[in-house]
C-alpha positions, 0 to 999 in steps of 0.5 A, a space after each residue: 500500500 502506498 502512503 502519500 503525503 497529505 497537505 493540510 486542507 484547507 491550504 495556507 495562503 501561499 500554497 493556495 496562491 501558488 496552486 491558483 497561478 499554476 492552474 491559471 497559467 496552465 489554462 492559458 497555455 492550453 487555451 486555443 488560438 481560435 477558441 469556440 464560443 463555448 470556450 470563450 464563454 467558459 473561460 470568461 465565466 471562470 475569470 469573472 467568478 474567481 474574485 467572488 469565490 476565492 477563499 482568501 479575501 485579501 487575494 480576492 480583493 487584489 483580483 477584483 482590482 487587477 480585473 477592473 484595471 484590465 477591463 478599463 485598459 481593454 475598453 480604451 
């Protein structure tokens, strides 16, 4: 029987942040150059939801601020 090392649940802020950025960078790396409308909608929904459901309130507020800046720049 294999015994794997378990990490604490919930993870601490550092581990949560590292895992989140790993996930987001991987999702971006595999995001197609010509996404379907479903892929575009799904990715946008994920990114829009993240600041509202993120377990770290300080990080969630940072995400909201970054998104607001990004959307403002996108509109220009």
